[in-house]
N, C-alpha and C positions, 0 to 999 in steps of 0.2 A: 394473615396471608404471607406465605414464605417469599422472601426477597433475598437478593444478593447485594452486598454493600462493601465498599472499599474506600480507604482514605488516600488521597493524593496530595502530598505536601507541595506547596507552591514555592516559587523562588523568593517571594517576600516573606521574611520571618513572621511567624504568628498567623499565617494564612494557610488554609487547606480546602480541598474540595471533597465532600462526601458524595460519592457516585453510587446511585441506587438503580438497579435494574429489576425488571419483572414487576413493576408497580405502575398500574394504570390509574393515574390520578392527575388532576390539573395542578400546576405548580403554584397557583395563587393561594396564599394563606396557609401553606403547609408549615407546621411547627414541629420541633424536635424535643424529645425527652431523653436526657443522657444520664445513665446511672452507673456508678462504679461499685466495686465489691468491698473496698476498704472503708472502715470506720462507720460510725452511726450516721454521719452526714454524707449520704451516698448519692443524693440527687443534685445535679448542677443547675444553679439558677443564675440570674443576671448579676447578682451581688456576691456570688460564690457558692460554696457547697451548703446544702441544707438537708433536713431530714425528710421533708415532704416533697412530693413530685412537683417539678416546675417545667414549664414549656418555653422553649427558646425560639426566637425568631431569627432565622439565618439572614446574612447580609443580602443574599439573592438566591432564588431558586429558578433554574433554567431547565427546560425540557429540550433535549436534542434527540429526535426520533424516539426510541424506546428507553432512553436513559434520563434520569433526573439528577442534576448536579446541584448540591447544596453548597453554596460558598460560605465558609466559616471564617470568622475573624479572630483577633486576639482574645476577645472576651470568652471564647470557647477554647481555642487551641492552646493558649498560654496556661490555662488551668488544667489541661489534660496532660501536661508534660510529666513524664515518668510513669504514666498509667499504661498497663499492657493491653487490657481489653475493657470495653464498655458495652453496656446494653442500650440499644437505641430503640425508640418508639416514635412513630410518625403519626401525626394527627391531622385530619382534614377538617376544615370548618364545616359545621352543620352536619357532619357525618360521624366523627369520632376517630378513634385509633384505627388506622387502616393497615399497619404493618409494624413488625418488631423483629429485631435480630441482634446478634452479638457480633461485634466487629473488633479486629485488632487495631490498636492505635499505634502508628509508627513513631519513631523518634524524629523530632524536627526542631528547628531553631525557634525560639520564642521571640516576641517583639520587644519585651521588657515593659510593655504598657501596664501589665498587671502586677508583676513582682518588682518592677523598678530596675531590673538588670538589663543593660543594653545587649543587643544580640551579639556584638563583637566579643563580649567577655565570655559567652557560652561556647564559642567555637574557636579552635586554634587557627582557623583559616581567616586571612585578612583579605578584604576586598580591595582590589587595585583601583586607584583613582584614574580617571581618564587622562591621557596626556594633554598638557596645555596646548591650546590652539595658537599657532604662530600668527604674528601680526601680518597684516597685508603688506606686500612690498611697496616701497615708496614710488610715487608716480614719476615717470621720466621727466627730465628737464624740459622747460618750455621751448617749443619750436614754432617759429612763425608759420602761419598758414600759407600755403602756396597761393599765388594770385589766381583769381578765377579765369578760366579759359575764355578766349575771345569768341564772341558769337560768330557763327559762320556767315560768310558773305552771301547775299542773295544771288541766286543764279538767274540770269536773264531768261525770260520766256521766249522760246524760239518757235515761230509759226511759219509755215510755208505758205506763200501766196498762191492762191488758186484763181484760175479764170472762171468767171461765172458760166454755169451750164446753160445752154440754149433752152428756152421754154418750148415744150412739145406743141406742135400744131394740132388744133382740134380736127377730129376725123368724123365721118358720117356714121361709122359702125358703132361708136360709143352711144349715140342717141338711140339706135335700134336696140342695143342691149338693155338700156334703162327701161325702155317701153316694155320689153318682154318680161322683165322682172316685175313690173307693176301689174301686168295682166295675170301672171302666175300667183302673186300674192292675193289678188282679188278673188280668183277662183278658189284658192285654198280657204279663205275666210268664209266664202259662201258654203263650201262643203262642210266645214266645221260647225257652222250655224245650223245646217240641216240635220247633222248627226245629233247635236245636242237637243234640238227641238223635237224631232220625230222619233229617232231610233232609241237614244239613251233614255229619254223621259218615258216613252212607252214601255221599254224593258223594265225600268225601275218600278213603274206602276204595276206591271204584271207580276213581278217578283213579290211586291208588297201584297197583292191580292191573293197570291197562292200561299204565302207563308203566314199571313195575318200579322198581328202586332208582334214586334220583336220581343223574344223571351228575356225576362230579367235574369241576371246571373244569380245562381244559387248561393246564398250567404254561407261562408265557412265559419263554423262555430269556433270561437276563440278558446284556446287551451288555458285552462286554469292551473296556476302553479300549485303543486302539492306542498303543503306545509312541511318543513323539515321535521324528521322524527327526533324525539327527545331521547337522550341516553338514559340508562338506568339510574345513574347517579343524579342526573338532573331531576328525574321523576321523584326519586326518594327525597332529594333535598327540598323540593317543593312541598312534599307531604310533611316532612319534619319541620318546615318553617311554620306550619299551623300549630305547632307546640301540642301534639297529642299527648295523652296520658300513657304511662307504661302499659296499662292494660289494653288500651286501644292499639298501641303499637304491636303487641303480641297478636291480637286478632288480625291486624293488617298484614303481618308477616305470614300468618297462616293462609290468608287469601292469595298472597304472592306465591307461596309454595304450591298451593293447589293448581295455580295457573302455570306452573313450571318455571316461574321467575325466582330461582333459588338465590341468585345474587342479590336481588332486591330484598328478598326475605331476610337474608343475612344482615344487610345494612340496617334494616328496621329493627330486627331483634337485637343487634349489637347495641343500638342506642338505648333500648329498653333494659338490656342487661347491665349497661354501665350505670343506669339509674337504680339498680338493685333489684330488678324484677327476677324472681326465682325461675319462673317458666322460661323467660328469655335466656337466662344463664344456661339452663339445660339444653335449649335449642342450639346455642352457640357452641357449647361443648361437643354436641353431636357432629358438628362440621369437622372436628379434628380427631374424634375418637377412633383409634386404630382397631378397636375390637368390633365395632359396628359402624363401618364407614358408610356414608351416604353416597348414592350414585349420582353422577353428572353434576357434582358441585364444583369441581375444579380445584378443591382444596386437598393438599397433601396431608396424610395422617401425621399428627404431631401429639405424642403422648403427654408432653409437658403442658401444652396449652389446654388440652382436654382436661387434664387433672386440675389445672388452675381454675377453670370455669366450674367444674364439678364441685371443687372444694368450696367455692363461694356459696353455691346452692346448698351443699351439705351442711355448712355451718349455720345456715338458716333453718335447719331441721327437716329438709326434704328427704324422704326415705329413698326415692328413686336415685337422687344424686349420691346419697351415701352408698347405695349398693353399687352403682356404676363406678364410683371412685374406688371402692374396695376391690372390685374385680380388676380394674386397671392396675392397682398397686400389687395385686396378687400375681398377675401374669407378667406385667411389664412389657412394653412394646413401643416402637417408634420413638426411641430416645428417652423413654421413661423407664428407669431402673425399677426392678421389683422390690417391694418392701413388705414381707409377709406380716410383720407386726402391725404396721399401720393399716394394712388391708383387713386384718382380723378386727381391729377396733371399729372401722367404719361399717363392716358387715354386721357386727354385733349391734350397732346403733340402728341400722336399717331393720334387722330382725326383731329388735325390740318394738318396732312399729308394725309388726305382723307382716313384713315383706317376705312372701313365700320364697322368692328367688334368692333372697339374701340368706335364708335359712339353709337352702340346698347348697349354696356356695360355701357356707361355714362347714357343713358336713364334709364336703370334698376337700376343703382346706385342712381339716383336721386329720385326714388320712395322709 
């Protein structure tokens, strides 16, 4: 899958961030393969450069929106000092290699943890030490504490003397008022009793007779929570966890492709292709082939990648892969330079297996 990558040196010597965009993958468990062009020991491992490919675990991988930041330490950065460009491959657990690209490695300070040289010897710049902190000023001489203030004197409570008020004399109209209140309360209580006994009870019975038994409320069905949908990667990872055979993975990829799930088909076929299955190698090469691009895959044409996968199947003796590799080398496209000599060699091998299309291509190549 085409991605964009850049190296961001950090202030601490021997540390950098590999920033990768356009890669939809979870950060957990991602590993890196770093390859240089110089010498036979071209693959970087934990103990240094080796001839076989090795996978390195970054110090930390963080996803920030659509960007993946790989935090690299001295074990990687110090060993890449003086190298101009490297080829990076990113592998996802239970899926395989999900991206590859070439990135320019910038010049940066090394930590000295690998080659034993301190960072200060590699750069003419000297780091300034922080200014010494001044001691705290001495405390002022002892001064006696001022005496506590005297408590305020209580203020005497002043009250004005009042003459007692004369008691009111009883009057006859107060007795009549009390008697009237008693009569009105008795009349109100009798009226309320009559209303509750005859009017309200009879009205309630009539309403109950007309309406019948009270209707029970209609139960509202509870909403069942829909299970979350699984992503394509999760679905494929669960299938690959069953450890199917390469032949079963090829058949499963075809089922995904017929259902329109081309991304899922790619992930399954790629696992089978990495196991050496020729049919899967042909399918993966078709995702990148610029001469016969597949529709709605989301993959950009890449002649070099297509040739790489075609060559694996062609070396196994597959006539279709030999013909398609020969055509790609004859025409050249999408970053793949033309090579008529190699093209003729592969087309001849396919024609020797009675591939009619390879024979026609040889006739046109001869003209």
